[in-house]
N, C-alpha and C positions, 0 to 999 in steps of 0.2 A: 120344440125338437131338435135334438142335435145330429150330426150326422158326420163321418169320415171318410177317407178312403186308405185302404191300408195294401198289403201285398202279401198276395198266395201263391207260390212257387211262383215268385219273380213277377205276377199281374198284377194289375191293381183291381180291385173291390170294395165295391158301397158298402158301407157298414153303417149302421146306428148304434149310436153311443149312449148308453148307459151308467151315470156317473164312473166308474175304471172298469165296465167291460163293455165289451162291441159284440155286435150280434147281426153277421152275415147277410144281409136286407135279399141276396135272390136265392142262397140258402129255405130261407124262412120265409120267403115268398115268390116260388120259380118265375111267376109271371113277370117281376122287376128286373129289368136289366140289370149287370154285375158293376156298369159303369154311372157313373152321377149324368154327365151332359146327354148318354144315351137315355137314360132315364127321365130326365127332362125333358128330352125330344118328343120321345114317345108319350109325355103328357100324362103320365104316373103320379098320382097323389102320392108323394112321397111320405107325406107326415101319415096319412091315412095306413098305409104299408108299414111305415113306421112303429103304429102305433099295435097293427096286427104282431109284429115281429116283435115288439118286446112282451107281449103276449106268450108266445110260445115259442121263441127260437132260440138254440143253444146259443150260448155264452162264453166267451174267452177273455181273457184280460188283457183291457185296452193296452198295457204298461208292456207286456210280450208282443206285442204285434209292432212290424216296421210299418211307417206308414210311408205314403206316396204323396205326391201336392194333392189338393183338397180336389182340384178339376185336373186330371193328368194331361189330357190334349184341349185348353179349352179354343174354340173357334178363332174367337177376340181374345185379346188384354188390353183394354185401352187405358192408359194410364194418365193421372194430373200432376201437373207440377206445379209448385206455387200455390197450392190450396187453403194455408191456413196464412191468416194475418200476419202471426210473429215471424213465420216461416220465410214468408215472402219479405218483411222488412229485415232478418238478418242477411238475406240476399244480396239485399241494396235495392230490391224494388217494391213500387205501390202494389195498391192490388190492383189485380189484371181485371181487364175488362171481357174477357173470354179463357175459358180454363188453355192450359199449355198441354193441352194431349201430346202423347206419345206412345207407340206402342210397344210390346214385349213380345218375344216370342216361347211357345211353349216349351223350348229346349233348354230355355233357362231356369226354369223351376226347379226348385227343391222343397221336399219334405219336413217338416218340423222331425226337428233330430239329426238331419241331413246336413253334410258342412257345406258352410257357405267359403267358396274359395278365390282367397286372393290369386289374381291371376300373374302370371312370370313377367306380363311386361309392364306390369303397372304395382305400386304400391300405395297407391290411394285410393282406398278401397274405405266406403260412407257405408254407412248404416240410415235405414229410413222407415221408423215405424209407421203404421199404416193399414186402415179398414182396407177391406175387400168385398168387392158385392158381385152376387153370383146371379145372374138371371135366368129364372126361372120358365119363361115363355114368351113368343116371339113380341118385339116390341114396335106395332105400326109407325110407321113414319110417321113426323109431325106429330107421335104424342104429343101433351099438352104437360105442362109439371103438376099440376093438381089430379092428372090420372095414373104417372107413374110408376108410383110407387107396389100399383097393384103387380107388377110385371118381375120383382123381384122375391127370388128363393128364398135367400137369406146372405150372412155375412160371415166373414172369418177375420183372420190375422194375415198380416203380409209384412217384408220385410224387403222394402225396391233397393237392395244394395246395387250399391255406384259405383263406379269406376271413374273418377274425378276428373283426371286429366284425361279420358278419351271422351267423354262429355263433353269437354270444352273445344273439343278437337273439328267439331261440326258447327254450324249454326242449330239444327236440331239434335235432340239429346238422346236419339234413339243408340247410337254405337257403345254409349257407355252404358247403357242400361241393358243388356243383351247378352254381356259374358255369362258363360256356361256356368252351372254354379252359383247366383246370385239371385234368385227368387224365391225366397222363402215363406211358403203357401201352406198355411195349415193352423196347429192342427185339427180343428172341427168345423163344420159349417152350422152354425144357429139360424133355424130357420127364422122368418122374417114376425112371424106372427110371435114370436117369444122374446122380442126385443121392441122398443120404441119405434113408432114409425121414423122410415128414417136412418135409423139407429141412432138419434139424436139424443146429447145430452150424455154419451156414455165418456168414462177415462179411457183416454189412450195414454200408455207410456211404454219408453223403451229403455233396456239399462244396456249395461256395457260391463259385463263381467259382476255382473248385480248393483253397480252404481247407475244412477238414473240421471240419464240424458238427454232425453227429451219428457216431459209432463206436462200434458195438455185433455181435450177434451171435444166431443166432434162435432159440438156444436160451436168450434171455432174454426169450422170450414169457411171456405166465400162461398164454394158453389157445392149446394147441399147435393145429396144424390137425386132427390128428383126432378132439382132443376138441370145436374150433368145428364142425365138419362134425356131428358125432353130436348136439351141442346144436341145431343147425341142423335135422337131421333131425326131433327133436321135434316142429318147428311149421311145417316146409314140404317141400314138394320139388324138391330140387336137381335140374338138368337139365344135361344137354350144354352146352358153352359158358358155363356159369354161372360168375362170378368172384369169388373171396373175397378181400380185401385185410384183409393182417393185423395191421395197425395199425403205429406207428410208434416207435422208440426215443427216448429224451431228447436234446435238444440244438435243437429246434425255434425259429422266430426270437420267437415271442410268450412265452417262459418267459426269456429274455437279457435281461440290464439292461446298457446300455439293450435294448429290442426291435429284432430286424433284422426287415427286413421285402423280400423280394423285388420290384427296381425296373426299370424297361427298362435295358435293355443288360447286365442280369447273365445267371449262366447256373446251374442247377444240376443235377448229377449224382447219381444214386444207383446204386450198383454191390454187386452181392451176388455173395458169392464162386460159383465156378463156375455162376454164371447169366449173368454181363454188365455192361455198362453204359450207364444210358438216360440220358442226355443232354436236355437240353431250354434254349432261350435264353428270356427274358422279356422282352416288348414290351407296351404300353400298351394300351390297346382305342383301338378304330380310334371316332371321331365321327363 
């Protein structure tokens, strides 16, 4: 099942997607909260609600809808660095023994079609095609890897746009990963039952103005979705609507000779097989 979050009168609304149409889930099934995170927190069977909505709900063209970030206000956004073998190598590092975790804030998120923003304080604006994981149920502490995938509701595309000089100003990467307008997220959430377990074996590609810059497979991840959830569960409680962003493959702009930085007028697309295509134009920050 495919879901999205769109804007109605400026407010985000949860919808089910059927090919090139969407159906507002709350309109079709009033017992379902109109927000993805709240619906998951309430324990709603969203796949069943979506099936009912598809049978009876009013449809509208998906292309005419303004989208919002898939989970507009996640409780947590946990990201991984250096989680593909080839990306670790191009960065001059060996395989990490433990994931390089960092956090993103919700204020950095943007929707499919919304502009990524080159900040006025830097021109070193990079792209990162990534798989996003949305948690569907509370993950108990110390959950084991073998049990971890049952807590995943679905998967989406993410562009972890990075301001590289700010990323390197401190030992932690957080400051370079949280500029406003740098976290592309969407356009659809594909429920976990529609994909291979852990979204393994899916082609992932990033394209700058149509040119392929990143081309890999989710099987190339160092730490799988299940292992990542288990490692996080040793530390913290993952909750419904939390998001895990699984790292990027090789081909990022900073590793090229000369470096390739995104600039105003560019467009970056993240495509993940059986998940979708996330596209964001690039603009300069308004002064």
